[in-house]
N, C-alpha and C positions, 0 to 999 in steps of 0.2 A: 607448472602450478596455475590453476585457474584462479582468476581474480574477479571479485564482485564489488560493485559500488552499491552502498545502501543509503538512500535518501530517506530522511525521517528516522534517523538512528535512535532518537530519544523517545519515539513513540512505541506503543505496545507491539504493533506489527513489525516495525523496523527492528526493535530490540529482539523480538523472537527470531527474526531472520538471522541476526548476528549470532544468537545463541545456537541456532542449528548449524550455521557455517563453522562455528568454533569447534564443533565436534569432529571436523575433518581436518587433519593437519596438512592436507594437500590443497586446501583452499585459502586464498588470501583475501582479506577484507579491506576495502576502502570505505570507511564510515564518514559520512558527511553530517555535520551538526552545526547549528548556529553557535553553540557553546560547548567547547571541548571540556570545560570544567564540569558542566552539567552531565555530559555523557559519562565521564569518568566517575562522577559521584554515584551514578546509577549502576555502572559496570566497572568497578575498580580494576578487575583483572585485565582489561584491555590495555592498560598502560604497560604491562609486562609481556604482552603477547607479541612474538616476533612476526606473526602473520597479519597484524592489524596496523593500518595507517589511518590516522584521524585527520580529516580536512575540516578546518573551522571556517565558516563563512555563511552568509545568507544566500538565498537563491538568486539574488541580484548580482552576486559576485561571480561573474561568468568565468573569469580566469581560474579561480579556485575550483569551481565546479568542473571545468575542463580538465584540470589536473587530476581531479578525483576520478573521472571516468576514463582517463587515458589508460590504455593497456588492459581494460577490463573486458571480461567475456559477457557480462550482463550488468544492467543497472536496475535495481529494484526501486520503483517509484512508490514508496510506502507512506508518504506524508499525506494526511487527509484530516479534515476537521472531525473532531470527536464529538462535538456538540452541534446542534442545529442552528448555527450562527447565521442570522439574516445577512444575505449578501456575501457569504464566505466565498473566497476565491483561491483557497490553498491548493487544490488540485490543478487549477488552471495556471497558477503561478509556477508550480512545479513542472508542469508539462512544457510551458514556454521556455523556462530556464534550461531544461534538458535539451530541447531542440536547439537553442542558441549555443549551448556548450558543444553539441555534436557538430554544428556548423563551424564553430571555432576550432574544434579538433581537426576538421577537414582542411581548414585554412593552414593550420600548423603543419599537417602532414596529409597531402591528398591521397596517399596510399594507405593511410591508417585503416585498420579494420574496425568497423563500428560495432559497438556492443549491442546486444539485444535488450530491449526494454521489457521489463516484467511489471505491469501496471496494476496496482491495487484498485479495485472498483467494487461494485456491489451487484448481487444477483437481482436486486429489486429494479434495476434498469432494464432487465430483459423479461418481458411478460411471460414467455414460455418457461423460464426457469422457476418462476414462483407460482405456477398454476396449482401446485399442491398446497398452497396456503389459502384458507378461506377468504372470500371477498372482504370481510370486515378486517381481517388481519392485514391484507394488502393495503387497505385504506389507512390503517394505523401506521404501517411502515412508511408509506409514501408521504403521509402528513407529518409524522414525527421527525422525518429526516429530509423534508422537502428542499431546504436550502443546500444541504450537503449533496443530495442527488443532482440538483441543478448544476452545482459546481462540477461534479464528476462527469455529468453528461457533456458539458461544454468542453471539459478537458479532453475527453475521449474524441469528440468531434475534431478538435484541433490536432490531436496526435494522429488520427487516421488520415488527415489530409497530407501527412508527410510519409508517403508510402515507400520512400527510399530507406526507411529504418525498419528493421525487423522488430516486431513487438507482439506481446500476448496480453490480453486483458483478463485479469483474475477476478472472478465474481462470486465470492462465497456468500452463504447465508449469514445468519446471526452468529456472532463469535462469543466465546466463553473462556474463562480462565479455568483450565483443566489440564490434566496430564495428556500426553499424546496417545492416540489410539490407532494411528495409521491413517492414511488418506487414499482416496481414489478421485479420479477426474471424471467430470461429466459435462457435456455441452447441452444436456437436455433437462437437467433438474438441479435444484439446490437442496441441501439438507441442513436444517437448523436444529441443534447447535453444532458448531465446529470449534475445536480449541485453537487458540492463537498459534500454538506450536505446530499443530497439524497443518494449519494454513501456511505457516512459514516453510515447513518441509515440502509442501506441495509447490510453493513458489520457487524454491531452490531446484526441485526436480524439473520444473518447466524451464528454468534457466539453463539446465544441463542438457536439455533435449538436443540430440545431435541432428535432427532433421527439421523440416519446416512445417510439420503437421499442425502445430499450434499457431503458426504465424497469422496475426490479425484475427484470431479466434477469441470468442468469449468462453472462458473455461471456469466452471465452478469446482472448487475443491471441497469434497465431502468427507466425512469421517468413514473409515473403513469398517468400523464396528459400532453398534449402538451403545448408548450409555453416557454420552458426553454431558457434562453437568449443565443444567439450565442456569442462565445468567439471571439471578433472582432480582437484580435491580432494573430489569427491562421495563416493568410498569412505570417506575419513577422516571426513567429516561424518556419513555414515550410521552408521558404527561408533560415533561419539560419541553420536548420537541414540538408537541402540538401547540403548546402555549406560544413558543417563538414563531410558529407558522401563522397563527391567527392574530397574535398581538406582538409583532416584531419590535414595535417601539418600546416594549418593556424590557427587551434583552439587556441594553446597557445599564439599566437601573437594578435589575434583579439578579442577573447572572453572577455578579461578584459575590453574592451571598449564598449561592446554591452550589453544592459540590458536583 
């Protein structure tokens, strides 16, 4: 039975990965969450699933994180800032914590097989993937998520410096709440929009890849068919993100009042 660790279990992407994995009774899930109670309140069925183990702890809890990834085939690094928080370091903290846990795992058992890392990132970090977006659209993207992208970029640089770990960087375009439509992979282009569930299914397929063709690659997951719903709140999120980019000092004062 293949086992997968999911970091960021209470987030939209992490939750979607868990949902996809639950459809296969031959897959076992190690869900890592800061609050087990919060995770179960979001997904009550996890408490009765024989294939799910929940590990409660922060990313600084190296022993718990090591326990979570021990014996797994792949670790999904799905935690990321959902808002353009000035100075955010979520992805960097996650990357450093996972590498420390892998080192800890090796100390416990030098012969242990290390899991593959499936790292959530963004197509906006790769100029060639977003060439199909008009220049003004690329400016909006990079400005509205500037702090998030800086965090993702530094996290990726850190992870790539540890080439003793097998990993793949998943770089989708814009995401949307919609039904699954199937997915395809591309190293040449992104397609906006993509449903969270299709992204999750693609990440699981990458984790299950039996060869090294995706190792250290940047892979965009795209919808297999057109028609994915547009995320209608994008203009609002873009306006917020641009505000936090140019006026970061306003974030601690205004963000508590904005959904």
